[in-house]
N, CA, C and O of each residue as an XYZ file, in Angstrom:
856
protein
N     -35.864    -11.572    -22.241
C     -35.338    -11.005    -20.998
C     -34.108    -11.784    -20.533
O     -33.112    -11.194    -20.116
N     -34.189    -13.124    -20.608
C     -33.067    -13.960    -20.186
C     -31.837    -13.713    -21.049
O     -30.718    -13.616    -20.546
N     -32.064    -13.613    -22.363
C     -30.936    -13.377    -23.267
C     -30.305    -12.016    -23.003
O     -29.090    -11.858    -23.121
N     -31.131    -11.029    -22.644
C     -30.604     -9.698    -22.327
C     -29.715     -9.753    -21.091
O     -28.649     -9.138    -21.060
N     -30.159    -10.498    -20.061
C     -29.377    -10.606    -18.834
C     -28.061    -11.315    -19.085
O     -27.017    -10.891    -18.590
N     -28.107    -12.403    -19.858
C     -26.881    -13.133    -20.145
C     -25.913    -12.280    -20.955
O     -24.705    -12.307    -20.718
N     -26.447    -11.524    -21.911
C     -25.593    -10.656    -22.717
C     -24.938     -9.595    -21.841
O     -23.751     -9.301    -21.988
N     -25.720     -9.024    -20.931
C     -25.189     -7.968    -20.055
C     -24.060     -8.482    -19.186
O     -23.007     -7.851    -19.096
N     -24.271     -9.629    -18.540
C     -23.255    -10.124    -17.615
C     -22.005    -10.594    -18.351
O     -20.898    -10.448    -17.834
N     -22.165    -11.162    -19.562
C     -20.998    -11.597    -20.315
C     -20.171    -10.413    -20.789
O     -18.941    -10.451    -20.745
N     -20.843     -9.363    -21.242
C     -20.135     -8.178    -21.707
C     -19.410     -7.503    -20.550
O     -18.247     -7.119    -20.667
N     -20.125     -7.363    -19.419
C     -19.507     -6.714    -18.268
C     -18.357     -7.553    -17.727
O     -17.300     -7.014    -17.398
N     -18.550     -8.864    -17.631
C     -17.513     -9.723    -17.070
C     -16.265     -9.744    -17.938
O     -15.154     -9.899    -17.430
N     -16.443     -9.589    -19.239
C     -15.291     -9.599    -20.126
C     -14.514     -8.305    -20.094
O     -13.414     -8.209    -20.636
N     -15.106     -7.300    -19.445
C     -14.410     -6.023    -19.345
C     -14.576     -5.148    -20.576
O     -13.900     -4.127    -20.697
N     -15.458     -5.525    -21.489
C     -15.631     -4.756    -22.720
C     -15.968     -3.292    -22.475
O     -15.432     -2.438    -23.181
N     -16.848     -2.944    -21.492
C     -17.157     -1.543    -21.267
C     -15.967     -0.763    -20.746
O     -15.993      0.467    -20.747
N     -14.911     -1.457    -20.294
C     -13.751     -0.780    -19.752
C     -12.525     -1.157    -20.577
O     -11.795     -2.074    -20.202
N     -12.281     -0.464    -21.700
C     -11.191     -0.823    -22.592
C      -9.826     -0.635    -21.944
O      -8.818     -1.086    -22.488
N      -9.778      0.035    -20.775
C      -8.507      0.277    -20.127
C      -8.052     -0.866    -19.245
O      -7.077     -0.720    -18.508
N      -8.734     -2.009    -19.302
C      -8.349     -3.143    -18.458
C      -6.943     -3.572    -18.809
O      -6.649     -3.901    -19.958
N      -6.071     -3.567    -17.809
C      -4.676     -3.922    -18.043
C      -4.057     -4.390    -16.741
O      -4.623     -4.224    -15.660
N      -2.868     -4.983    -16.876
C      -2.153     -5.447    -15.697
C      -1.791     -4.274    -14.795
O      -1.843     -4.384    -13.570
N      -1.423     -3.151    -15.409
C      -1.069     -1.969    -14.626
C      -2.237     -1.454    -13.800
O      -2.073     -1.103    -12.632
N      -3.412     -1.410    -14.408
C      -4.606     -0.965    -13.691
C      -4.954     -1.934    -12.570
O      -5.341     -1.522    -11.476
N      -4.813     -3.225    -12.852
C      -5.099     -4.229    -11.842
C      -4.171     -4.070    -10.639
O      -4.626     -4.139     -9.497
N      -2.879     -3.859    -10.880
C      -1.927     -3.683     -9.790
C      -2.199     -2.403     -9.020
O      -1.998     -2.353     -7.807
N      -2.653     -1.370     -9.713
C      -3.000     -0.115     -9.037
C      -4.143     -0.335     -8.057
O      -4.108      0.160     -6.930
N      -5.154     -1.077     -8.489
C      -6.286     -1.380     -7.613
C      -5.839     -2.209     -6.419
O      -6.241     -1.943     -5.286
N      -4.996     -3.224     -6.677
C      -4.545     -4.105     -5.600
C      -3.717     -3.349     -4.571
O      -3.985     -3.434     -3.373
N      -2.720     -2.615     -5.027
C      -1.858     -1.868     -4.100
C      -2.658     -0.804     -3.358
O      -2.444     -0.564     -2.170
N      -3.585     -0.169     -4.079
C      -4.406      0.862     -3.447
C      -5.285      0.296     -2.344
O      -5.391      0.886     -1.269
N      -5.921     -0.854     -2.604
C      -6.846     -1.437     -1.625
C      -6.114     -2.008     -0.418
O      -6.637     -1.969      0.696
N      -4.904     -2.541     -0.626
C      -4.171     -3.164      0.481
C      -3.423     -2.131      1.313
O      -3.466     -2.184      2.542
N      -2.747     -1.204      0.673
C      -1.853     -0.298      1.392
C      -2.341      1.147      1.442
O      -2.526      1.701      2.525
N      -2.550      1.756      0.286
C      -2.827      3.194      0.243
C      -4.180      3.525      0.855
O      -4.283      4.430      1.683
N      -5.218      2.801      0.454
C      -6.568      3.052      0.960
C      -7.062      1.867      1.783
O      -8.199      1.422      1.625
N      -6.199      1.360      2.662
C      -6.584      0.242      3.528
C      -7.887      0.573      4.242
O      -8.025      1.635      4.849
N      -8.844     -0.356      4.161
C     -10.183     -0.050      4.664
C     -10.223      0.155      6.169
O     -11.116      0.839      6.669
N      -9.283     -0.416      6.899
C      -9.258     -0.240      8.346
C      -8.421      0.963      8.739
O      -8.873      1.809      9.511
N      -7.206      1.048      8.217
C      -6.242      2.033      8.688
C      -6.283      3.353      7.932
O      -5.717      4.346      8.391
N      -6.944      3.376      6.781
C      -7.050      4.626      6.020
C      -8.489      5.116      5.898
O      -8.758      6.310      6.030
N      -9.410      4.190      5.647
C     -10.825      4.563      5.525
C     -11.576      4.412      6.842
O     -12.698      4.899      6.982
N     -10.948      3.729      7.818
C     -11.518      3.552      9.157
C     -12.881      2.855      9.112
O     -13.829      3.266      9.782
N     -12.954      1.804      8.318
C     -14.145      0.961      8.249
C     -13.814     -0.404      8.848
O     -12.681     -0.872      8.738
N     -14.781     -1.033      9.472
C     -14.553     -2.345     10.067
C     -13.768     -2.294     11.360
O     -13.048     -3.239     11.683
N     -13.892     -1.211     12.105
C     -13.127     -1.048     13.338
C     -13.569     -2.039     14.418
O     -12.739     -2.511     15.196
N     -14.870     -2.361     14.474
C     -15.379     -3.248     15.524
C     -14.708     -4.620     15.503
O     -14.136     -5.018     16.518
N     -14.753     -5.366     14.389
C     -14.047     -6.658     14.384
C     -12.539     -6.490     14.458
O     -11.843     -7.363     14.976
N     -12.027     -5.382     13.946
C     -10.582     -5.132     13.999
C     -10.090     -5.074     15.437
O      -9.051     -5.650     15.761
N     -10.820     -4.388     16.296
C     -10.419     -4.288     17.689
C     -10.827     -5.530     18.490
O     -10.147     -5.901     19.447
N     -11.919     -6.164     18.106
C     -12.439     -7.268     18.901
C     -11.754     -8.600     18.673
O     -11.669     -9.413     19.594
N     -11.259     -8.845     17.453
C     -10.717    -10.156     17.116
C      -9.194    -10.123     16.973
O      -8.595    -11.122     16.573
N      -8.571     -9.017     17.285
C      -7.122     -8.886     17.097
C      -6.334     -9.205     18.362
O      -5.191     -8.771     18.508
N      -6.940     -9.964     19.281
C      -6.227    -10.306     20.513
C      -5.297    -11.497     20.311
O      -4.254    -11.592     20.958
N      -5.677    -12.409     19.410
C      -4.875    -13.600     19.148
C      -4.691    -13.770     17.651
O      -5.588    -13.472     16.862
N      -3.515    -14.254     17.271
C      -3.173    -14.368     15.858
C      -4.063    -15.371     15.138
O      -4.474    -15.128     14.004
N      -4.364    -16.496     15.780
C      -5.195    -17.518     15.131
C      -6.594    -16.988     14.802
O      -7.116    -17.204     13.709
N      -7.181    -16.295     15.768
C      -8.517    -15.725     15.542
C      -8.471    -14.654     14.465
O      -9.394    -14.535     13.659
N      -7.389    -13.871     14.453
C      -7.247    -12.815     13.449
C      -7.175    -13.405     12.044
O      -7.804    -12.892     11.118
N      -6.407    -14.483     11.887
C      -6.305    -15.135     10.578
C      -7.647    -15.723     10.145
O      -8.029    -15.632      8.978
N      -8.359    -16.329     11.104
C      -9.669    -16.901     10.788
C     -10.670    -15.840     10.362
O     -11.394    -16.011      9.381
N     -10.703    -14.745     11.106
C     -11.604    -13.657     10.751
C     -11.224    -13.046      9.409
O     -12.094    -12.723      8.600
N      -9.922    -12.889      9.174
C      -9.474    -12.330      7.899
C      -9.899    -13.189      6.725
O     -10.362    -12.672      5.708
N      -9.744    -14.506      6.861
C     -10.154    -15.417      5.783
C     -11.658    -15.345      5.560
O     -12.119    -15.364      4.419
N     -12.426    -15.263      6.647
C     -13.883    -15.163      6.519
C     -14.282    -13.871      5.815
O     -15.190    -13.868      4.983
N     -13.604    -12.773      6.148
C     -13.928    -11.484      5.533
C     -13.587    -11.485      4.047
O     -14.356    -10.974      3.233
N     -12.431    -12.061      3.688
C     -12.062    -12.145      2.267
C     -13.116    -12.949      1.499
O     -13.540    -12.556      0.412
N     -13.527    -14.072      2.076
C     -14.525    -14.930      1.436
C     -15.846    -14.188      1.246
O     -16.432    -14.209      0.164
N     -16.308    -13.529      2.317
C     -17.588    -12.822      2.249
C     -17.489    -11.628      1.305
O     -18.432    -11.346      0.566
N     -16.360    -10.923      1.322
C     -16.200     -9.767      0.431
C     -16.274    -10.183     -1.030
O     -16.927     -9.522     -1.838
N     -15.600    -11.284     -1.368
C     -15.598    -11.736     -2.761
C     -16.999    -12.162     -3.203
O     -17.468    -11.752     -4.264
N     -17.668    -12.986     -2.385
C     -19.010    -13.430     -2.751
C     -20.013    -12.277     -2.733
O     -20.901    -12.203     -3.581
N     -19.860    -11.374     -1.750
C     -20.774    -10.232     -1.679
C     -20.615     -9.339     -2.901
O     -21.594     -8.794     -3.412
N     -19.392     -9.192     -3.362
C     -19.160     -8.380     -4.561
C     -19.842     -8.996     -5.774
O     -20.467     -8.289     -6.565
N     -19.722    -10.318     -5.922
C     -20.401    -10.984     -7.032
C     -21.911    -10.772     -6.954
O     -22.554    -10.411     -7.939
N     -22.464    -11.004     -5.757
C     -23.910    -10.868     -5.594
C     -24.391     -9.438     -5.756
O     -25.371     -9.181     -6.455
N     -23.706     -8.512     -5.114
C     -24.131     -7.107     -5.155
C     -23.984     -6.521     -6.550
O     -24.860     -5.794     -7.019
N     -22.874     -6.838     -7.213
C     -22.660     -6.320     -8.571
C     -23.731     -6.849     -9.516
O     -24.289     -6.105    -10.322
N     -24.009     -8.146     -9.404
C     -25.014     -8.736    -10.275
C     -26.404     -8.189    -10.021
O     -27.123     -7.858    -10.963
N     -26.795     -8.090     -8.742
C     -28.118     -7.578     -8.396
C     -28.273     -6.136     -8.867
O     -29.323     -5.752     -9.383
N     -27.220     -5.340     -8.686
C     -27.317     -3.925     -9.059
C     -27.463     -3.762    -10.571
O     -28.355     -3.053    -11.037
N     -26.590     -4.418    -11.336
C     -26.572     -4.206    -12.784
C     -27.671     -4.977    -13.526
O     -28.133     -4.541    -14.581
N     -28.081     -6.106    -12.981
C     -29.034     -6.943    -13.704
C     -30.463     -6.823    -13.201
O     -31.395     -7.282    -13.862
N     -30.646     -6.202    -12.020
C     -31.995     -6.097    -11.468
C     -32.362     -4.661    -11.103
O     -33.357     -4.128    -11.593
N     -31.564     -4.042    -10.250
C     -31.928     -2.705     -9.758
C     -31.887     -1.652    -10.854
O     -32.820     -0.860    -10.990
N     -30.812     -1.636    -11.640
C     -30.686     -0.629    -12.705
C     -31.738     -0.815    -13.792
O     -32.393      0.160    -14.162
N     -31.931     -2.041    -14.328
C     -32.987     -2.205    -15.352
C     -34.378     -1.819    -14.851
O     -35.207     -1.348    -15.629
N     -34.639     -2.016    -13.554
C     -35.950     -1.674    -13.004
C     -36.046     -0.224    -12.558
O     -37.105      0.237    -12.133
N     -34.925      0.496    -12.658
C     -34.928      1.898    -12.271
C     -34.997      2.123    -10.777
O     -35.493      3.158    -10.329
N     -34.507      1.166     -9.991
C     -34.546      1.300     -8.530
C     -33.135      1.170     -7.947
O     -32.936      0.558     -6.898
N     -32.168      1.753     -8.644
C     -30.791      1.695     -8.183
C     -30.577      2.322     -6.822
O     -29.605      2.009     -6.135
N     -31.495      3.219     -6.422
C     -31.363      3.882     -5.125
C     -31.579      2.923     -3.949
O     -31.313      3.274     -2.800
N     -32.062      1.712     -4.243
C     -32.259      0.710     -3.196
C     -31.027     -0.182     -3.019
O     -31.091     -1.224     -2.368
N     -29.903      0.245     -3.612
C     -28.723     -0.626     -3.589
C     -28.231     -0.931     -2.176
O     -27.816     -2.058     -1.905
N     -28.268      0.046     -1.273
C     -27.760     -0.189      0.082
C     -28.566     -1.272      0.793
O     -27.997     -2.168      1.416
N     -29.887     -1.187      0.697
C     -30.744     -2.193      1.335
C     -30.498     -3.572      0.735
O     -30.380     -4.561      1.457
N     -30.422     -3.628     -0.584
C     -30.195     -4.911     -1.258
C     -28.839     -5.493     -0.877
O     -28.720     -6.698     -0.655
N     -27.822     -4.648     -0.802
C     -26.478     -5.120     -0.473
C     -26.424     -5.682      0.949
O     -25.783     -6.705      1.188
N     -27.093     -5.017      1.892
C     -27.095     -5.489      3.281
C     -27.749     -6.865      3.379
O     -27.272     -7.732      4.112
N     -28.847     -7.064      2.637
C     -29.529     -8.371      2.645
C     -28.613     -9.461      2.098
O     -28.541    -10.557      2.655
N     -27.914     -9.158      1.004
C     -26.999    -10.129      0.405
C     -25.872    -10.482      1.371
O     -25.547    -11.655      1.549
N     -25.277     -9.463      1.996
C     -24.170     -9.683      2.932
C     -24.636    -10.508      4.129
O     -23.924    -11.406      4.579
N     -25.825    -10.209      4.644
C     -26.353    -10.958      5.794
C     -26.542    -12.435      5.441
O     -26.240    -13.313      6.250
N     -27.039    -12.704      4.238
C     -27.235    -14.095      3.819
C     -25.903    -14.824      3.695
O     -25.796    -15.991      4.069
N     -24.888    -14.141      3.173
C     -23.580    -14.761      3.017
C     -22.926    -15.048      4.365
O     -22.260    -16.069      4.533
N     -23.118    -14.144      5.324
C     -22.555    -14.359      6.656
C     -23.183    -15.584      7.304
O     -22.490    -16.350      7.973
N     -24.477    -15.779      7.116
C     -25.136    -16.973      7.638
C     -24.533    -18.230      7.017
O     -24.376    -19.250      7.688
N     -24.197    -18.147      5.735
C     -23.566    -19.274      5.060
C     -22.200    -19.572      5.665
O     -21.864    -20.731      5.908
N     -21.412    -18.527      5.908
C     -20.084    -18.696      6.506
C     -20.208    -19.294      7.907
O     -19.426    -20.167      8.281
N     -21.188    -18.827      8.678
C     -21.406    -19.374     10.021
C     -21.675    -20.872      9.970
O     -21.107    -21.632     10.753
N     -22.527    -21.292      9.066
C     -22.855    -22.716      8.966
C     -21.646    -23.543      8.546
O     -21.449    -24.654      9.038
N     -20.831    -22.999      7.631
C     -19.635    -23.711      7.173
C     -18.640    -23.881      8.320
O     -18.110    -24.970      8.535
N     -18.390    -22.782      9.062
C     -17.443    -22.854     10.171
C     -17.938    -23.768     11.278
O     -17.160    -24.529     11.855
N     -19.230    -23.696     11.575
C     -19.790    -24.547     12.624
C     -19.667    -26.027     12.259
O     -19.502    -26.884     13.128
N     -19.752    -26.307     10.960
C     -19.680    -27.690     10.495
C     -18.245    -28.204     10.444
O     -17.966    -29.323     10.874
N     -17.325    -27.376      9.913
C     -15.977    -27.859      9.628
C     -14.912    -27.357     10.605
O     -13.840    -27.955     10.696
N     -15.184    -26.272     11.340
C     -14.188    -25.746     12.283
C     -14.880    -25.168     13.512
O     -14.925    -23.949     13.678
N     -15.418    -26.024     14.372
C     -16.129    -25.537     15.567
C     -15.242    -24.707     16.491
O     -15.721    -23.778     17.142
N     -13.929    -25.043     16.553
C     -13.015    -24.296     17.427
C     -12.897    -22.849     16.970
O     -12.950    -21.926     17.783
N     -12.737    -22.656     15.659
C     -12.653    -21.297     15.129
C     -13.979    -20.568     15.288
O     -14.009    -19.366     15.550
N     -15.069    -21.301     15.130
C     -16.406    -20.715     15.304
C     -16.557    -20.173     16.721
O     -17.078    -19.075     16.917
N     -16.102    -20.942     17.705
C     -16.180    -20.498     19.092
C     -15.229    -19.342     19.357
O     -15.559    -18.430     20.114
N     -14.050    -19.371     18.739
C     -13.057    -18.319     18.963
C     -13.538    -16.970     18.431
O     -13.314    -15.930     19.051
N     -14.200    -16.999     17.278
C     -14.692    -15.745     16.692
C     -15.878    -15.198     17.473
O     -16.065    -13.984     17.556
N     -16.676    -16.090     18.043
C     -17.773    -15.672     18.916
C     -18.740    -14.710     18.246
O     -19.163    -14.913     17.109
N     -19.078    -13.654     18.984
C     -20.076    -12.684     18.525
C     -19.602    -11.902     17.315
O     -20.414    -11.320     16.596
N     -18.283    -11.882     17.081
C     -17.764    -11.068     15.989
C     -18.001    -11.685     14.620
O     -17.907    -10.996     13.604
N     -18.310    -12.986     14.580
C     -18.634    -13.610     13.298
C     -19.956    -13.098     12.737
O     -19.983    -12.655     11.589
N     -21.064    -13.139     13.498
C     -22.294    -12.542     12.953
C     -22.176    -11.035     12.739
O     -22.925    -10.455     11.953
N     -21.234    -10.403     13.442
C     -21.056     -8.962     13.266
C     -20.454     -8.610     11.906
O     -20.415     -7.440     11.523
N     -19.976     -9.644     11.165
C     -19.519     -9.367      9.802
C     -20.659     -8.768      8.991
O     -20.437     -7.990      8.063
N     -21.888     -9.142      9.356
C     -23.058     -8.597      8.661
C     -23.065     -7.078      8.710
O     -23.413     -6.414      7.733
N     -22.678     -6.539      9.855
C     -22.675     -5.085     10.017
C     -21.287     -4.496      9.814
O     -21.050     -3.332     10.136
N     -20.369     -5.300      9.279
C     -19.025     -4.789      8.996
C     -19.113     -3.827      7.818
O     -19.319     -4.233      6.674
N     -18.952     -2.544      8.123
C     -19.138     -1.530      7.075
C     -18.059     -1.610      6.007
O     -18.220     -1.026      4.936
N     -16.949     -2.324      6.269
C     -15.926     -2.479      5.235
C     -16.464     -3.294      4.066
O     -16.171     -2.988      2.910
N     -17.251     -4.333      4.358
C     -17.807     -5.167      3.287
C     -18.831     -4.381      2.481
O     -18.823     -4.413      1.250
N     -19.705     -3.681      3.175
C     -20.672     -2.830      2.474
C     -19.950     -1.725      1.718
O     -20.346     -1.359      0.611
N     -18.882     -1.191      2.325
C     -18.117     -0.120      1.677
C     -17.502     -0.573      0.370
O     -17.494      0.183     -0.602
N     -16.986     -1.794      0.327
C     -16.401     -2.324     -0.910
C     -17.467     -2.438     -1.991
O     -17.239     -2.052     -3.137
N     -18.634     -2.970     -1.625
C     -19.709     -3.137     -2.605
C     -20.156     -1.793     -3.176
O     -20.360     -1.659     -4.383
N     -20.307     -0.800     -2.297
C     -20.737      0.526     -2.743
C     -19.643      1.207     -3.563
O     -19.926      1.858     -4.569
N     -18.384      1.051     -3.125
C     -17.268      1.664     -3.845
C     -17.155      1.123     -5.264
O     -16.893      1.878     -6.201
N     -17.353     -0.185     -5.424
C     -17.284     -0.780     -6.764
C     -18.325     -0.173     -7.699
O     -18.068      0.036     -8.885
N     -19.498      0.102     -7.150
C     -20.555      0.704     -7.971
C     -20.224      2.160     -8.278
O     -20.360      2.611     -9.416
N     -19.789      2.890     -7.256
C     -19.489      4.310     -7.448
C     -18.330      4.528     -8.417
O     -18.319      5.495     -9.179
N     -17.353      3.618     -8.379
C     -16.199      3.738     -9.272
C     -16.479      3.163    -10.660
O     -15.635      3.231    -11.554
N     -17.686      2.592    -10.828
C     -18.093      2.001    -12.102
C     -17.123      0.911    -12.572
O     -16.807      0.811    -13.757
N     -16.661      0.102    -11.622
C     -15.774     -1.004    -11.957
C     -16.538     -2.089    -12.693
O     -17.717     -2.320    -12.426
N     -15.858     -2.758    -13.625
C     -16.427     -3.953    -14.251
C     -16.440     -5.079    -13.224
O     -15.918     -4.922    -12.120
N     -17.027     -6.202    -13.581
C     -17.091     -7.326    -12.651
C     -15.692     -7.797    -12.267
O     -15.429     -8.113    -11.107
N     -14.794     -7.839    -13.257
C     -13.423     -8.264    -12.984
C     -12.716     -7.343    -12.019
O     -12.111     -7.797    -11.048
N     -12.791     -6.038    -12.281
C     -12.165     -5.062    -11.389
C     -12.798     -5.098    -10.001
O     -12.107     -4.946     -8.994
N     -14.103     -5.299     -9.951
C     -14.797     -5.335     -8.665
C     -14.298     -6.497     -7.808
O     -14.066     -6.341     -6.609
N     -14.137     -7.661     -8.436
C     -13.629     -8.824     -7.701
C     -12.196     -8.598     -7.231
O     -11.843     -8.948     -6.104
N     -11.380     -8.019     -8.091
C      -9.992     -7.728     -7.717
C      -9.952     -6.768     -6.532
O      -9.200     -6.972     -5.579
N     -10.761     -5.731     -6.603
C     -10.803     -4.754     -5.517
C     -11.298     -5.383     -4.223
O     -10.780     -5.084     -3.147
N     -12.300     -6.254     -4.323
C     -12.859     -6.891     -3.130
C     -11.844     -7.807     -2.455
O     -11.662     -7.749     -1.239
N     -11.186     -8.649     -3.243
C     -10.192     -9.566     -2.674
C      -9.022     -8.790     -2.080
O      -8.540     -9.115     -0.995
N      -8.568     -7.759     -2.800
C      -7.458     -6.945     -2.290
C      -7.847     -6.229     -1.006
O      -7.047     -6.138     -0.075
N      -9.071     -5.721     -0.955
C      -9.540     -5.054      0.269
C      -9.600     -6.039      1.431
O      -9.258     -5.693      2.561
N     -10.038     -7.269      1.150
C     -10.066     -8.303      2.183
C      -8.669     -8.651      2.669
O      -8.454     -8.851      3.864
N      -7.720     -8.722      1.743
C      -6.326     -8.991      2.121
C      -5.777     -7.843      2.959
O      -5.052     -8.066      3.928
N      -6.126     -6.607      2.581
C      -5.694     -5.456      3.367
C      -6.277     -5.488      4.765
O      -5.592     -5.158      5.733
N      -7.545     -5.885      4.880
C      -8.182     -6.017      6.196
C      -7.465     -7.083      7.018
O      -7.194     -6.884      8.203
N      -7.158     -8.225      6.379
C      -6.463     -9.310      7.071
C      -5.072     -8.883      7.506
O      -4.634     -9.202      8.612
N      -4.381     -8.164      6.638
C      -3.040     -7.671      6.983
C      -3.077     -6.792      8.222
O      -2.273     -6.969      9.138
N      -4.008     -5.845      8.253
C      -4.128     -4.962      9.418
C      -4.479     -5.758     10.671
O      -3.965     -5.484     11.756
N      -5.360     -6.745     10.512
C      -5.798     -7.562     11.650
C      -4.645     -8.391     12.208
O      -4.465     -8.472     13.423
N      -3.860     -9.009     11.317
C      -2.741     -9.852     11.748
C      -1.645     -9.011     12.388
O      -1.083     -9.406     13.410
N      -1.335     -7.862     11.806
C      -0.327     -6.981     12.396
C      -0.745     -6.539     13.799
O       0.062     -6.517     14.728
N      -2.012     -6.191     13.926
C      -2.514     -5.755     15.227
C      -2.485     -6.901     16.238
O      -2.155     -6.691     17.405
N      -2.828     -8.099     15.798
C      -2.813     -9.255     16.702
C      -1.393     -9.536     17.193
O      -1.181     -9.832     18.369
N      -0.427     -9.440     16.284
C       0.955     -9.652     16.679
C       1.424     -8.639     17.713
O       2.115     -8.985     18.671
N       1.039     -7.384     17.509
C       1.415     -6.332     18.449
C       0.764     -6.558     19.808
O       1.418     -6.435     20.844
N      -0.525     -6.889     19.802
C      -1.242     -7.065     21.073
C      -0.741     -8.292     21.838
O      -0.734     -8.290     23.069
N      -0.326     -9.328     21.127
C       0.248    -10.479     21.817
C       1.554    -10.111     22.510
O       1.835    -10.575     23.615
N       2.348     -9.271     21.849
C       3.590     -8.821     22.471
C       3.311     -7.886     23.649
O       4.021     -7.909     24.655
N       2.281     -7.074     23.513
C       1.950     -6.133     24.584
C       1.494     -6.838     25.855
O       1.621     -6.296     26.954
N       0.959     -8.057     25.700
C       0.520     -8.810     26.876
C       1.676     -9.075     27.830
O       1.470     -9.225     29.035
N       2.901     -9.134     27.287
C       4.080     -9.405     28.103
C       4.854     -8.140     28.459
O       5.875     -8.202     29.143
N       4.365     -6.995     27.993
C       5.087     -5.737     28.220
C       4.614     -5.067     29.509
O       3.459     -5.211     29.908
N       5.530     -4.328     30.158
C       5.158     -3.607     31.393
C       4.373     -2.334     31.071
O       4.951     -1.253     30.951
N       3.073     -2.469     30.934
C       2.208     -1.337     30.566
C       1.515     -0.810     31.816
O       1.073     -1.599     32.652
N       1.413      0.495     31.959
C       0.670      1.065     33.098
C      -0.752      0.524     33.126
O      -1.363      0.368     32.069
N      -1.293      0.235     34.298
C      -2.640     -0.354     34.400
C      -3.713      0.442     33.666
O      -4.646     -0.139     33.111
N      -3.588      1.760     33.659
C      -4.607      2.594     33.008
C      -4.644      2.401     31.497
O      -5.646      2.722     30.859
N      -3.555      1.877     30.915
C      -3.479      1.727     29.460
C      -3.694      0.289     28.998
O      -3.738      0.032     27.795
N      -3.828     -0.651     29.931
C      -3.982     -2.036     29.537
C      -5.325     -2.272     28.839
O      -6.333     -1.635     29.146
N      -5.299     -3.207     27.893
C      -6.529     -3.543     27.184
C      -6.771     -2.638     25.983
O      -5.864     -2.381     25.192
N      -8.000     -2.159     25.858
C      -8.366     -1.338     24.695
C      -7.625     -0.006     24.592
O      -7.317      0.412     23.476
N      -7.321      0.687     25.705
C      -6.603      1.969     25.550
C      -5.298      1.847     24.777
O      -5.061      2.611     23.841
N      -4.441      0.890     25.157
C      -3.181      0.727     24.446
C      -3.417      0.203     23.027
O      -2.648      0.502     22.114
N      -4.491     -0.585     22.847
C      -4.810     -1.101     21.519
C      -5.196      0.046     20.575
O      -4.785      0.061     19.415
N      -5.981      0.999     21.072
C      -6.350      2.149     20.237
C      -5.132      3.005     19.914
O      -5.019      3.530     18.806
N      -4.223      3.148     20.871
C      -3.000      3.910     20.609
C      -2.162      3.228     19.526
O      -1.618      3.899     18.650
N      -2.058      1.908     19.584
C      -1.306      1.171     18.584
C      -1.982      1.252     17.209
O      -1.317      1.356     16.178
N      -3.312      1.200     17.220
C      -4.045      1.324     15.949
C      -3.788      2.691     15.320
O      -3.619      2.795     14.105
N      -3.757      3.727     16.136
C      -3.451      5.067     15.618
C      -2.047      5.137     15.058
O      -1.824      5.744     14.010
N      -1.081      4.513     15.755
C       0.300      4.511     15.263
C       0.400      3.745     13.941
O       1.126      4.159     13.038
N      -0.329      2.625     13.827
C      -0.327      1.875     12.575
C      -0.940      2.684     11.444
O      -0.456      2.647     10.313
N      -2.006      3.415     11.753
C      -2.649      4.242     10.731
C      -1.689      5.314     10.222
O      -1.625      5.583      9.023
N      -0.947      5.922     11.142
C       0.042      6.928     10.737
C       1.127      6.288      9.876
O       1.564      6.864      8.880
N       1.557      5.086     10.273
C       2.585      4.382      9.498
C       2.110      4.102      8.083
O       2.877      4.238      7.131
N       0.846      3.710      7.938
C       0.313      3.395      6.611
C       0.165      4.642      5.743
O       0.022      4.535      4.525
N       0.197      5.813      6.355
C       0.174      7.044      5.554
C       1.412      7.141      4.669
O       1.412      7.833      3.651
N       2.466      6.437      5.074
C       3.678      6.452      4.266
C       3.481      5.855      2.888
O       4.249      6.141      1.969
N       2.434      5.010      2.733
C       2.154      4.419      1.420
C       1.407      5.375      0.500
O       1.222      5.089     -0.683
N       0.976      6.514      1.048
C       0.170      7.437      0.239
C       0.926      7.927     -0.986
O       0.320      8.216     -2.018
N       2.243      8.023     -0.877
C       3.034      8.480     -2.004
C       3.001      7.529     -3.189
O       3.300      7.930     -4.314
N       2.637      6.262     -2.947
C       2.553      5.292     -4.037
C       1.421      5.642     -4.988
O       1.397      5.179     -6.129
N       0.473      6.464     -4.517
C      -0.667      6.831     -5.349
C      -0.364      7.911     -6.355
O      -1.222      8.278     -7.158
N       0.866      8.431     -6.317
C       1.254      9.451     -7.288
C       0.867     10.843     -6.851
O       1.128     11.810     -7.567
């Protein structure tokens, strides 16, 4: 059984089942995840932390780094659990439950790391750090990798690129909201109303990248 598992993960990790592995395919996945199919501005996943942590640039960068870290580790864990445990046992339909458990455990790990090494950032992220557990963008990446039948290599590339795309959207939004704090905005639009309007404008702007998909 052990030799079977090792053989499976080595073959999958090497990309053997996907003979089309190439630099061009890798760049397509990266550009698609960051710009064309941005998980926040195109797929509309992860809206809660996007709106909640985009008030300040420092917090946005911290949250973005945490999401990239969790996405990469969650992809490794979810891909391995699905291919090496759920599929061989014939219980692949339990993937969503298994993925949520893995993501929740990783978020707890990130919380402990930040609390130990960066208490200021831990306090700045506040309630939105544990909310990474329910960040549907992370779960969406894990499920998308399975649905697209990506190899382990492609899955990691897609996860990191999706995390970078999330961070990009978060940082852009934080920059805009910091500028809006000094702008003469009607009282009825201050706060979340103007933030949602800006998010909609950014989403429309990102539609311009759709042509890159051919």
